N, C-alpha and C positions, 0 to 999 in steps of 0.2 A: 410316498415317493417310490418310483419304480426303479429298483437297482438293476433290473435286467437290461436297461438301456446302456450299461457300460459295455463298450465294444472290445475292450481288451482286459486282460487279467493283470492286475498290478502285483508287485511283490507283497509279501505278507505285512511287512512293516508299513509300507505305503498304504495298504488297505486299512490297517489299524489306525493310522494317522487320519485317513480320509473319514473313517467311521467316527472317530473322536471329534473331528472338525464338524462333521455333519450333525452329530448329536448336540454340539455346542450351538450350531446355527439354529437347530430346531428349538432349543431352549431359549435362545435369544429372540427368535421369532415369536414364540409363545409369550415371552415376557413383554415384547413390544405390543402384542395384541392386547395383553392384559392391561398394560399401561394405557393404551389407546381407549380401551373400554372404560377404564377408570376415569379417564379425562372426559369421555362422553357423559358418563354418569354424573360427574361433578359439575357439569355445565347445564343450566346456567348457575354461576356462582352466586352466593348471597349478595355480594357487592353489585354484580351485574343486575340481578333481579331488583334490588333496591333502586338503582338508578333508572332502569327501564320503567318501573312502577311510578317513580316520581315524574318522569317525562310523560307517561300516559295520563296520569292524573291531571297534570297541567293542561294537556290537550282537552280532556273531558270538561275542564272548567272554562274553556274559551267561549267568548260571546259569539253570537252569529256574525258580527262584524269582523272579529278577530279570525274566525274560521275562514274568511275569504282570503287570508294572507298565507302565502307559502311559509312553511315552518322556518326555513332559513331566514326569511325576511322578518318574521315575527320574533325570532330569537334575537336578531340584530337590533330590532326596535326595543325589545325588553332591556337588553344590555345598555342601550343608549340612555335609558331612563333610570338606570341603577336598580332594575328589578330582576336581574339574572338569578336563576335558581342556584342555590349553594351546591358546591361540589361538582359543577358541570362546566368547568373552565374549557375543556376540550370541545364540548358541544358548541359553546359560544364562539370559540376560535374558528371552528369549521364554518359556522354560519357567517361570520364576518368575512372569511375568505370567499365564500360562495356569493355573497351579495356585492362585495366590492364597493362599499361606500367611499366616496372620494373625500378629499381634505375639507371640502366645503359642506360635507354632510349630505350630499346628493347621491342618489342611487338610480341606476338604469333598470327599468322594470318593464315587463309585459303585462298589460292590463287587458284581461279577457272579459267578454260580455258583448255589449253593444257600443260601438264607437260613435256615440251620439254627440251632438253639439254640446249638450250639457256636460259630458265627460271632458271634451276638449277644452271647454271654457273653464272647468274646474282645475284642470292641469295648469292652465295659464294663471288662474287666480292664486294658486298655492306656490307660484314661482317655478313651475316646471317647464320643460321644453319637449315638444313632440318631435320624435325622429321619424316615425313611420305610422301610417294608418292603413290597415288592410283594406284592399279594394272592396271586399265584401262587408266591411264595417264590423268585423268580429273581434278585432283586437287593435291595440295601440302600443307602440314602443315609445317610451318616454323616459326622460330623466327628471326625477322629482326629489324634493327634500325628504329625507327619511322621516323626519318628524311629522310630515303631512300624509303619510301613507294611510292611516286610519280615516282621515278626513275624506280622502279620495274613495276609499273602500265603502264609505257610508252611502254613496250614490247607488240607487237601485239598478242602474244600468251596468254596474261593475259586479261581475261574478267572482273574479279572482285576480290577485296581483302577485306576481312572482318575479324573481330575478330574471334579467334578460336571458333568453334561451341561448344555450351553448351548442356549438357544432364543431366538427372537425372534417377536414378533407381526408381522403383515404390514400395518402401518399406512402408511401414507403420511399460553321457551315457543316451540320450533321444530319444524318438520315437515320431514323429509328430502325433498329434491327428487325422490328416487327414487319417492316416492309417486305423483307424476304421470308421471315419465319412464317408469316401468314400467306405467302405466295402472291402478294399483291403486285409484285414486280411483273409477273407474267400477265396479269390481267391488264395492268396499265399499258404494257407493251402491245397488248392486243387491241387497244383503242378505247378501253373503258376506264376512265380516270376520275369519275365523280362529277364531270361537267354537267351542269344543269341541276345539281342537287344542292340544297341549302342545309347546312349543319349548324345547329345552335349549341353552344357550350356554356355550362354554368359551373362556377367554382368560386374560389375566394376572390381572385383578382386577375387582371391583365392590364397592368399599368401602361399609360401612353408611351413612356420612355422605352420599356421593354418591347412593346409591340413594334415601335418604330425601328428599334435595333434589329429585331428579327425580320422585319420586312426588308431592311437594307441588306441583310445577309442572305436573303432568299429563303429563309426558314419559315416565313409566313407570306401569303400572297399580298400584293399591294392593295387589294380591295377588301381586306378583312374589316368587319364592322363591329366596333364596341358600342353597344347601345348608349345613348346620351345619359350621362350621370351614372353609368353602371360599370365603370372600371373596377370598382371595389378597392379594398385594401388588404394586403397580405403578402404572400410569397410569390405571386404571379403563377400559381399552379394552373390557372386557366390558360395562360400563354403556352405553357408546356404541353397541355392537352391539345391545343390547336396545332402546335408543331407536329404532334403525332398524326393528327388527322390529315394535315397538309402533306406529310411524307407519304402516307398510304393512299390517299385519294387527292392528288394534287389539283384536280380540276374543280373540287367542291368549293362553294362559297361559304365563308365562315362568319359566324356571329357570336358575340360574347355578351353575357350579362352576369353580374355577381349574384351569389346565393346569400349574400349578407344584406341587412344586418339582423334579419329575423326570419322565422319560418314563413310568415305571411308574405314578406317581400319576395322570398324564394318562389313561393307558389305563384305570385303575381307575375314574376319574370318568366316563369315557364310558359304561362299563357301568352305573354307578350311576344315571346319568340315565335310562337305559332300564329297567333291572331294578327299581329302587326307585321312581322318579318317573314311569315310564311315558311318557316323552317320545316323541311321534310323529316329531318332526323334531329333529335335533341339528346344531349348526353350531359350527365353531371357526375361529380365524385364527392358529394357532400352528404354527411349524416348529421341531422339534428338529434341530440341525445334523447329528448323527451317525445320523439315521434311514437305513434302507436305501434304495438307489436301484433295485435290480433285483429286489426281493422285498418283499412285505408284512412289515414288522417288527412290533414290539410294539404300537405305537399303531394301526397299520393293521389288525392282527388284532383289536383291540378294536372297530374300526369294522365289521369283518366279522361279529363276534358280534352287534352290535346291529342291523345290517341284516338278518341272517339271522332275527332275531326280529321284523322288521317295521318298524323305524325307517328313515327316510331321512336320510342323512348328507351335510352340505355342509362344504367347507373351502376356504380361500383358496389359490389357486395359488402365491402368493409374489410378491415384488417384486424378483426378481433379473434382470429384463430379458429381451430377446428379440432374435432375429436380424433381424426385420423392421425394427426401428428402430435397429439397430446398438448395442444396449445390453447385449448378453449378457455375462455373466461366467461362462459355462459352456463346457466343452469335453467332448464325448463322441466316442468312437470306439474302435477296437481298438488294442491296443498294437502299435507298429511299432518295430523296432530303429533307434536313432539312430546318429549318427556315433561312431566309436570314441573313447574318451577316452584321453588319455596323461598320465601312466602309467595302465595298466589298473586298473580298480576291482577290489576283492577279490571272491571267490566268483563270478566271472564276471558280475557285475552289468552291465547294459546300460541306457543312458538311452533314454527314449522320444522318438521323432521326431514332433513335433507337426505339422510341415509342411515340405516342401522341405529336408529335412536339418537342420531346426532343433530342437535338443534341449531347448528351453525355450519356455514361453509367458510373456508379460509383462503386468503390470498396467498398464492405462491409467487406472484409478480405484483409489484406495487402499482397502484393506479390512482388517478385523480377523480375518477367518476364511477359511482356505483348506483344503479337504478333497479328498482323492483317494480314490475308491472303485472297486472292480472286481467283476467278475461271478463271485464265489464266494458260496456260501450264508452267510447271517448266522449268526454264532456257530460257524462250522465252516470258516473259511478256512484252506487249506493252501498257498496260493500267495503268496509274499512279494514285495510291492511296497513301495516307500518314497517319501517325499515330502520335498523340500528347497525352501526359499525362499532365494534369494540376493539380494544387492544388485543395483542396476541395472547395474553394471559386470560382474557375473558373477564377481567375485573373492572374495567372502566369503559364507559361509552365515549367514543371519539366523535360520533355524528349521529344525530337523531333526525329522521324525516317522518313526521307524524301529521300529515295534512288531514283535513276533515273531508271525507267523501260523503256528501249529503245529497247527491243528485245533480250537481252542476260542475263537478270536477272530473279530471281525467283519472283513470286508475293507475296512478304513478306516484312513487316516492323516490326522491333523488337526493343522494348525498354527494357533494362535490367540493373539491378544493382547487380553485383556479390557479393557485400558486404551484407551478410544476416542481419547485424545489421542496415541497412539503406534501407529498402524496399520502394516501392511506398506505401504511407499510406492509411489507411481507409479513404474513402471519395474522394480520387483522381478521377478526371473526365477524361474519355477516349474519345477522339475525332478521328473520321476517316474522312478525306477529299478526295474528288474526283476531279481530274482535268477536266476541261470542255471537253477536247478532248478524255477523257477516256470513253470506253463503260461501260454500267451498268453491274455489275458482282455480283455474290453471294459472300458474305463476311463470314469470320470466325474469331471471336475475341476470343483469348485464354489468360487467365490470370494465367495459370499454378498453380492451387491450391489456387488462390485467389477466391473471390466470387463477384457476380455482383448484382446490384439492378434490372437489366433487364437481365434475363438469359434464355437460351433455352437448349434443348438437343443437343447431337452431340459432347460430350467432347472428345471421343476417336478419334485419328487421326494418321497419319504417318504409318510406317510399322506395328505398333501395331494393326492397323485396315486395313491392306493391303488386297488385293483381295484374296491372297492365305494363309493368316495368320489365325490361329485359335486364336481368341481374347478372353482373360479370364477376366471375372468379378470375384469379391471376395465376399464370404459370411463367416461370423465368424463360426468356427467349432462348437462352443457351442451356436449358436444363438437360438436353441430351448430350451436351459436351462434345458436339461435333462441329462447332464453329457456326458461322452465320448461314444456316441452311433451313429449309422448311421444317416445320414440326413433323414428327413421325407418329406421335401418339403413344398410347400404352404407358407402361411404367417409365419409359424414357422421358416423359413430359408430365410429371406430377404437378399438382397445384402447389403454390407457395405455402410454406408452413403457417403463415399468418393469415391466409385467405379465409374469410368467414364462410362457414358452411351453412347448409340449410337442414331440412326443408323449412318452410314457413307455414305454420298453422294459423288459419283465420276462423274466428267464431262469429264475426259480424260482417254484414255488408257495409258499404261505405256510408250509408245513411243511418247506421246504428241498429238496423233490424237484425235479429239473429238468423244465422244460417241454419242452425238446428235448434229451434226454440226449446229452452229448458235444459239443453245439454251443452255445457261450456267447459268440458274437461277433456284432457288427453285420454285418460283411462277408459272413457266410454265412447271414444271415437267421435266426439263432437266436432262441429265445424267442417272445414275442408282443408286439405293439405295442398299447398302450392309447390311446384318444382322450382326450387331456388337453391343455388344459383341457376340461371338459365343456360348460359354458355360460358366459355373460358377464352381468354386472350392473353397476349404477351405483356410482361412488365420487365423492369430492369434495363430499359432501353436508354439510348443516348438522346439528349436534347441539348439545345444551346441556351436554354433558360437557366440562369444561375440558380443553384440549389437543387437542380433536377438533372444532374449528370453523375450517375445515372438516375433514372426515374423509376422507382420501385412502387409497388402497391397496386391494389385493384383500381386506384385512380388512373394508372397508366393502361390497364387492361380495357377499361370502358371506352376510351377514345379509339383504341385499335378496332374494337368490334363495330363501333359507330362508323368508322371509316370504311370497313369492309361492306357494311350495309349501304353506304353511299356508292360504292362500286357496283353493287347489285342494282341499285336504283338507276344508275346511269346506263346500265346495260338493258334494263327493262323499265323505262320511265312510266309505263302503265301499271306497274306492280303496286299493289296496296301495301300498307304496313304489315298486314297479316301474311301476305305472300312473301315479302322480304324475310320476315322472321322464319317462315316455314323453310325457305331456302337455306338459311343459316343453320337451322336445327337439323334438317334432313341430311346435310352434308358435313356436319361437325365431326371432327376427328376424335374418337373415343380416347380418353387419356386416364392416367392413374391406374391403380390396381383393380378397381371395380369395373366390370364390363357393363356397358349400358348406362342409362341415365342414373346419376347418383347425386348424393347430397353435397359432394365436394365441387364437382365441375359441371353439373347439369348434363346437357347433351354432349359436351365436349368442346374441343378447340375449333373456333371458326376458321375456315380456310377459304380464301378468296377465289381461287380457280374453280373449286368444286361448286361453291355457292353460285358464282356467275354462270357456270355451265348449266347448272340445274335451272336457274332462272330463264336462261335463253331457250332451254328445251321444254319447259313446262308452261 
C-alpha cells in the first residue's frame, strides 16, 4: 500500500490508530485469503465427489435407448419406477420440478429427430397428444404418458426426448417517452411517420381483449393484425411492444404472432411474418434458454431466411447483466483442468478450473435456470461435458445434468427449477466436468439473471445475438435526469445495469461447418467475434398495457429501435435492410464511459432525426 497518497498529516495518536487499524485489516485480509484458499483446496469434498461419481457411473451404464432421454426426464422416469439412486433426493426433486409431470402422469416433451408419420402415429397409440409439428419436420411438441417415454424413444426416427423448451421475454391514453428521447417527434412532424412500412412483432401474447381496448383508446391502430390462432397466452407483452412502435412510428402497419409454444413454432412464425404478411421489419423480445451460443440455431436460421429475403430483424439482447456494472451471471472461457478430486471420478472425468484452482463458480443471486454449453456443432456434439449444481457447502448435489453426447445431441446441459418459489439458492456451487475422451472446448455458463462470483462478458446469445440479428441493449429514457428530452449520449446515458453484454463468439456457420477448422477455443482466437449488442434504445417507458407501466428491459428497447427503422424506411422506401441498418449505426449516439463501439451498447443509441437525415442524403 502507498502511504504517500495521504494528503494531510494526522495527529500522532490518530496516525497510531490508523496504522493499528491498517495492520488489523491486512491481517484480516490475509486470513480471508488463507480461508478462501483452504476452501478451494478442500473442494471437491469427499461427499460431493462420491455423489458426482455415482451420477456419472449411472450415466455410463445407460442403454442406447435411455441415452436418448434428457437427464431430467430419465431421473423422473426412474423415480416413478421406484428405481431412484439412494442419497439423491435433491437431484430427483429438481428433475420432477423440471419435467412437470401432471396429476394424470403425463408430461409435455419436445421430440427431436424426424417428425415422420410413424412418430405421430406412435404418439397417438401411446395415448399422447400432439401440440405442434415443426414445418421442417425436425421436431414435435407433444404431451405423452411418462410411462411411455421409452416406447417412443425406441423409434429410429427419434433422436432425443426432452422436457418442453423453456423461454422468457426480456421485460424488465399514453405515449412512450422514447418518442421524444429518440427524436422521433421531429421526424414525424416532418412527414415521415412509418406509413407504407409493415412491422411484425413476436412475443408471448397479444390477447384480443387487450388489443381491442388499446385500439379503442387510440394506443394501437384500428388495422392491427394478430395472425389467426397466434394471439398466444401470457402477459400481453406483445401488445405493449406494439404500443411503443405505434407511438414512435404511428403510420406503420402492425402484425403480431406469438413465440410460443416451442422454438420451432417461433421460427415458423418468423418466416410467416415475412413470407405471408410481407413485413419489412420484424422484432421480438424472447429468449429460448437452450438456443445455441456458438452457432446460429433453429430460430436464428429463420432470422437468416427473412433477412436474406429483405427484412430487417431486431431482438432484445437480454436482461442477464454485464461486467461493467458487476451484474453478470455469465462465465465464458476455455476448459481448464481443475484440481484432482479424491477419490478419482469415473471415466477420467476432470472438473473445470474457473479461476485460481477453484473447481466451482457460485451464485450470488438465486436463479431457476443454469445452463452449460460448449463449442461443438448443434445437433452433432461428440464431446461429453456434464453439469452439477451443489449446495453452498459443496457437500450435496442439488441438480445433475448428464446427457449423453454421442453425435446426435446439442452441446448443452441444463439444470432448471420451474417453480419460482424454489430456485437454486445463493451460494450454490456450479461444477462442470469433462470426460477424458472429450476434446477441450470453449465453455459458456449461463445462469439466466442469476449472478456469479466469477463472471465474464458475453451474456447475450442465441438468435438474440445471431449473425443477422440487430441486437438491442437498453438505456433508461430519463437516465440523464433532465426530463423528457432527447438523449445526449456519453456517461449521461449509460446502459441499464441488467442489460446483457457481448460480444458474441461464433465457432460454426449455421450449417455446422467450422469457421476455423480445428480451432474452437477463445485462447487461440478461433471462430469469429460478432459486435453484440448492435445498438441501444430506450426502456422504462409508459404504456397502457397492464403490467407494463412502466415497461423496463431490453424488451422495450427492441421495439423502439424497430420503430425508428420504420421511420427511415418510410423516408426512403427504396432502402434495403442493409442500408437502413447502416443509417442507424452511422448516426448512433455514443453512450456510456467507453468511446466507440463497445460490448455494452454496440454502436450507441439510435436517433431518429440523424438516421432519417442520413438516409435522405445518402
